[in-house]
N, C-alpha and C positions, 0 to 999 in steps of 0.2 A: 503495500501500500503505500503511495508517494502524494503527495503533493505539496513539499517544500522543501526549498534547502537553500544554504547560505550561499550570498554573492557568486550566482550563478549567472552568467550572457551568454546566450547563444546565438551568435551573428550570421546571418546569411545576406550575402550578395553575389547577385546574379550566380545564385544556385551553387554557392561556394561557402563551402561550413567550417567556422572556426571556434574557438571555444577560449574565451578571457574571464580571467577572475582570478586566479591563484598560479603560481609559481610551480612548477611540474606536474599542469594540466593537457590531460589528452596524451601522453607517451609520444610527443612526437618525434618522429625521425626524418631525418633527412627533410627535414621544412613539412613534412606531411603527416598529416593524422593515419594512422595506421592500425585496426579496422576506419572505415569513414564515419564521419560523425552524419547522423540523418538531420536534412534542412527543417527546419519548422517547427522542431520538440521543446515544449516550454515546460519549465519547472516550476511548482507551486507549493503552497504549505496545505496540507492538509489538517494540522493540529501540532501547534508548538508544546512545549513541556512533557512531551510524551516521550520516556525514557522504556518505552514499550518494550516488554519480555515477550513477546510474539503476538500475532495478530491476522484476521483472516476475514475476509470482504466479502461479503453474503449478497447474494444474488441482488436482493433489493439495494443493494449500496450500504448498507447497515455495515458498519465493523465492529468486528466483538475483538478487544484486548484484552492483554494481562500488564495492569498496572500494580506493582507489589505484589499482593496475595489475591490479588480481587482480577476476575474476569469481569469485565466490563462491555457495556453494549453502548455504541455510539452511532447518531444519526449519521447518514452520508455528506453531512459538510461538518461533522465534524463536533457536532452539539453532544454532552454526555446524557443518556437517556437513563439507566440505570445500572448499577450493580448485580449480575447475576449470581456469584457463588465468590465466598473466600476459600481457598486451601489452608486449612486446618494448621500447616508448618510454614510459616510465614519466611524462613531464612531461606536461603541462598536467593539464586537469580532466575529468572524466569526465564524459558526457551522455547515457546511455542503456542499457539492458539490454532486448534482446527476444531471446525463444526461439521460434525459427520454430515455424509451425501444426503440422509432422510432430514437432517436440518433440525434437529429434538435435541442434541448434545454435542454439548462442546466439551472438549478435552484439552488441556493445558499443560505443559510440562515445567519442570522447574531443575537446577542442578544447584549442587553446594550446600553449605550449611548442614541439616543434618542429615540429608541424603538427596539422591536424581532420583524423581517420582513423576507420575504420571498421574493426571486427575482429573474429574468430569464431576460435569454437572447439567442439569437440564437448562436447555438454551431461556425455557421460559421462569426460570427459576427469578426469585427477586431476593436478593440479600441470604442466598442459600449458602451453607456449605458444602463444599466442593468433596465428591469421598477419591480415595489413594484407590486407583486400579491397577497399578503397575511401578515395579521399579525399575530403571532401565539406565544403568550408567552412561553418563554423560548425551544421555538423550537431546538432542536436538530441534527434530525437524518431523511431522510425522504427517502423512496425507494416505488416502483411502483408494485401492485397486478392487477390481474384481476381481474373483479368484473363483472358477464353476458357477457365476453368474452369482457371487455373495461377495457384498463388499467389506474388503479384508487391511485392517490397519497396519502400516509399514511406516518404521521410523529410522532414522540413521540416531546413531549411538557408538562409544567405542567398544571395541571388542578386546582387544588384549595392550594395555600402555596406550600410548596415542596411535591408534591406530582404528580409524571410523569403518562401521559397518552397518548395512543394511539389512533390517530388523523386520521378520515379521510378528508383532508384537501382541502378546496375549495380554486384553487387559479384563481377563477376571481376577486376577490379582493370585495368579500362580505362579506369574512369571518365568511361563515354559517360553520363551521366545526362542524365535529360529531364524537362526543367521541365514542369510540369503544371496550375499556376498561380501566380501572385503575391499574396501579401496585404499583403505591406507589414511595415513597423513589425519590432521583434525578434522574435528564436526563439522558437518557442510548440509546443506539442504538438498529434500528431495522432489522430485515430482514426478507426475504421470501424466502422457498426454490420452487424448481420446482412444487411440488404438492399444492403451494400454503398454505403451513403450516406458522403460524408469529411465527417469534419467539426475545423476547423482554428482554432486559438485566433488573435485578434487581439489584440495586445500591442503600444499605442503606434503604430498604425502611421498616414501618412496620408492613407491612402487609405479606410480602414474605421473605426468607431466601436471603441471598446473591446468583444468579446461575442465569439462563435461562428460563423464562417462554415461552412454548410452546401452541398454539392452531391451531387445524387442520382447515381448509378454511371452513370448512361447521359451523363449531361453532363460529369464527369469522366475518362471513357473515351475520349471523342471528343478529348479534349486529349492525347492521347498520340501524339506526333510531333513536325509542325513545328508544329503549331498550340498556343498557352497561353492562359488565362484571367489576366484580372487582376480580382482581387473588388473589389465596388462594394458599395452600402448594399443593395441587393436580396439578396444573399448570405448576409445575417446571419439566422439562427437564433433569437438574442436576442441584447440590449446585454447589457452584466455591467457592475456598477459597480464593476468595479475591471480590471485587466489580468487576461486568463487564462493561466494557466503551461503547466498542462495538462491533457489531457480523458482520459476514460477511458470503456468501454461496459460496463456490466454483463450478464450472462447472460440478460438480458429486454430489453434495446437501451434501458435508462434511461441518459442521456447524464450523468456527473459530472464536475468537473473542481473547479479552486481560481483563487483569484485572490489576488492582492498589490495594497493599496494602501494607505490610512492603517489598516487592519486588514488579516489577512490571513485569507481563511475557504475552506469547501468548500462545495458546491452539488451541485445536481443537478436533471434535467428527466426529470422520469417521462413513460413514453413512453407516448402516448395521450391525456395530460392536457389540461384545457382550462384555458390561462392568461388568458384574456381578462381584461383589467382588470387585470392587472400591472404596465401603464403599459410593454411592450416587456420588463420584466427580467422573464423567461419563465421562472421556476425556483422552486426553493425552498431556503432555505438549511439547513445541516447544523452548521455551526458558523464563529464568526466571533471573532477576538480579535487584540490587537495584539502585537508583541514577537515575532511569527514571518516567514520567507521560506519558503513554501513552494515546494516545487518537483515531480518526477514522481509523477504520480499511477495508482494502479491500480482496478479495482471488480470485485466479486464478488456471488455471488448475485442476488436482484432487489432492489432498492433499494426498490420501492413495498411491497414482502410485509417480508423482512428482507434484509438484505445490507451490504454492507461496501466503505467504501473506504479504497483505502491514499496517505499522501500523506508525502512528504518534508519535513524541517524543516530548511534549511540555520542558520540560526540558532542553534538547539538541538540540534543533530546529532542527527537522531534520523527514524525513522519511525514514523509511529502511525496510527490506525486511527478513524476515525468509521463506527459500526453502526448501523445503521437498527433499530428496533425492531419487532416482528409489529404489524400493528394491531388485534388483539383485546388485547394490553398495550395499548395508546395507550388504549383508552376504557375501560376498567377503570380505569385508576388517574385518568385525569380525572372518571370518575364520581365517583370516592372523594374526590378532590379533593386529593390527597397531593402531595408532594413528588415529582419522578420524575427520575432519569438525572443523579444528580450523579458528576460523573468529574474527576480532576483526577491531572494527570501529574507525575511525580515529576521532582524536579530533578536 
């Protein structure tokens, strides 16, 4: 989720895009940005003052977020509606928020303090108390995918030491989690597209370069049970110029993600686009700037036409949005040769 970011300016003149506003922005190489920036992208505030421990954007535009030990509901404009429930263990840090596919239950995780747990509450609750449903070390992100026509939860969490794995999560309290694949490195986000393809970020992994690992449904479903995979270079969908933090898939199967390195950036892979010639960095930049640490992400709409990427910003305690423009607007403005899409975040 995103609608805010500090000191960002995106300039488009005669169809050329550049970024200004911070040192080390955009991974400039020989005077050119690679991968390229998309023209006309705007950056805005969604809600200031949020150091959100995860969030989920609902179909109606409302947002469920974790603030401290609370799961809270906000309107589409960022207005607070109510506290859904509070986890009984207020220690540690919030990791993720996920509303199940039926839209009735919200799950939210925490790590540190008195342990690493996943909690659940009814989305309709008002000032309720969340129930502990699982313990998963280093839990970071959770998504649902269909297995034999049943919506099934999967999460990223640590396997052995600092080595991220994707787990089929047991939410009954018995903690009989099933390791599906080991990515290695620090915790990162995961997502599924409409075909069941599994996408996982690779973050300082010892076995796979920084990037996005992708598995077709037929492959990862074969690893449910006693067998599991260990990711290698052949599994990479794309290399990335920094470590991937989180991944989201929009309504049209475009893959949005954010990265943190010398700068922090938001990018996406347009579904079906030919990225040959991109040198293995097979995506388009939407935003890049220093002095951020981007966290959880979500995406809505169709980013190739008009969509929105939400992202948390830990350094600036906020959630912002990066909105892609309608192609007709890009062509019109580019032909006129005027400045397009200047956005600046409030302090």
